Each structure stands twice: as structure tokens, then as C-alpha cells.
C-alpha positions, 0 to 999 in steps of 0.5 A: 897350587905348586910352590915356586922352584926358583931360588933367586926370587925377588921378595918385597916386605911392606910396612916391615917395622923391625920384623924383616929379613935381609934377603927381602927388599924391606920398606917402612915409613921410617928406616928401622935398619940398614936394609929398610927403605924409608917410604910413605906407602900412601904415595904408592909402592916405589918400584916398577911393574912386574918387579917382584915374585912375592909381596908380603905385609903384616898388620898394615892393610887395616891402617889404611882407609877402605879406599886407600887399602884397595889402592894399596892392594892394586899397587901390590898387584902391579909390582908383582910378576905374573904368577907372583904371590901376595901374602897378607896378614891382618887382625881377623875381625871374625875371630874378634866377633866370635870371642865377643859373642862367646864371652858376652854370653858367658859374662851374662851367666856371671862367669867372672873369668869370662868377663875379664876376657870380655873386657879385653875383647871390647878393647880389641874391637874398639880401642885401635879404631877410636883411640886418641893417644898412643897406646890407647886403652890397650896399652894401659891394659897391658901395663896393668896387673892383668887378671887374664894375661894368658888369654891376652897374650894368646891374642896378641903375642907376648910383647918384648917391651912396652913400646907397642908396635905402631905402623905409621903409614899415614904420616906425611913427608919428612920435608915437613921437618925442614919446611919454614912454614912449620914455624909459622904453624907453630906460632899460630898454635899459640893463639888457639884456645885449650879446646882447639889445641886438644882437637889439633893434638887428637887430629894430628895423632889420628893422622899418624897411622897408629889407628885401625881404619878398616877391618877384614875377615876371610870374606871381605879380604878375599873379595878385595883380592879378587877385585884387584885381580888376584886368583887362587886365594887361600887361607894359610896359617903362620907356618904354611905358605906357598912362598919357598923356605917361608919359615926360615925368614921368621916373619910371622913366627919367631919362637912363637907366632908373632901375631896370633890374632891374624888372618893369613891369606895368600893369592896369585897374580 
């Protein structure tokens, strides 16, 4: 597929967090800068049909439940112009599964280095799906005296700090902070037992969007894009794209690849 030649493209970055470029229209649940629009993506993409030449999102799709993820990709399709490009980056379930089998078999043979990598891979498989508190076991492991930092950072990239990235696409409207009913709910919480308060706390956390609610590999992501109408689906890497001047934006690559565990895929409307 040929790349666009038009230099005045309209570019949309969804769930951008703090990784965005001012040439793009950037959207996240909360505004992380002057060029970031605050919007809950569960409520759709707040732009007209056929508005953008490119839609991009990185490590966002897996934070939607499967059906919500399908609706989200359909929204991406709708806001793209004909022949527009979508670029999606998600944690690659296939990579994790291959590592699991590799390090499982080596651990059974008493390879202690492999066992450390097996332990981390188990965290990758389960923690971001099952955690009940911010950071979960992944955060605890990253703060510990890791026996295998080279392997861990080869999987997730080296964090600049210990505030591990969250994508809160599932949180509710800001209106809740100003809603008088909030005070009534707080009063009701005081009447709950300790177990009920614990359940409420976990439930609220799991609705905030930090957890992974679905995972993708090269087959399931391609199938989803096809189902939503996309064509010319290609696997890419962090550096290669049909988006003009991709590397100048430094969205998937800063000094190094930002999310090494990613599956990168592009398609055309």
C-alpha cells in the first residue's frame, strides 16, 4: 500500500496519556496537557464521520471489554475518511504465550534464570487482568530488587518513574464530583460492614480502566479490524508505518521502543 502524499493530514491520537504530539488531535479521559481533549471513549469518539486521515491508539483497546472494543473500532472506522489509516498497538498475547511455554519448559529443567522470567511472564499473563489495586503485582515486582531487570525491561520498556501508566477509559463522567448524590452515597458507605467496604473498593477500582479486559494476537486483532470494515491489514513494527513522517512524532519510539511487548497493526478504511 502506498503512503499518503498529502502533508496536511488530520491525525487523531486516542487514549494518548502523556505520549502525544501537537500536530495531532489528542484525546484522553483527563487532559494531560493543553493539546489533550478530555473525553470518556466509552461514550464514543466525539468527532464527525469522515473527519480524520489517521486514527492511532496504543495500549487502549485491551482496556475495553470485548464488545465495547468492537464498538470502539467501529467508531474509529466512522471518523476516518475513505482510504484513511488506523494504527493500533496492543500487548501481544501471542508473545506472552510463547514466553510462557519457553520459560515453563526451561524452569522444569531447573534453569533458575528461566524461572525468574517465568515468574514475570505469569504476572504479564494474569496481573493486569485480575488485579484489585493500583499497580498490582506488576508494580510490586518493578519496585523490588528484580533478579531479571534486563528481561523485564525488554518486555515493557524501562519506566521513567514508578507511576506506572494507566489508561482510565472506563471511568465515569466528571459530573459525579459535583453531584449532590455523591454525599448521600458516602453516607451509605459508612453503614457497610468491613467486607462490604472491601468489595465496594475493589469494584470501584476495577471500573476505573486500569485492568486489561480483553487481549489480542495477530489473528484476533486482524479479524476484529476486518469485521469492522477495514482492509489492507498489515503487521508493522514500532518504526515502520504507512503514516507519513511517522517517526518524527515519537509516539511508539522515543529513544527506544516505548512498548516493546506490542503488536502493531495498520489497516485502511
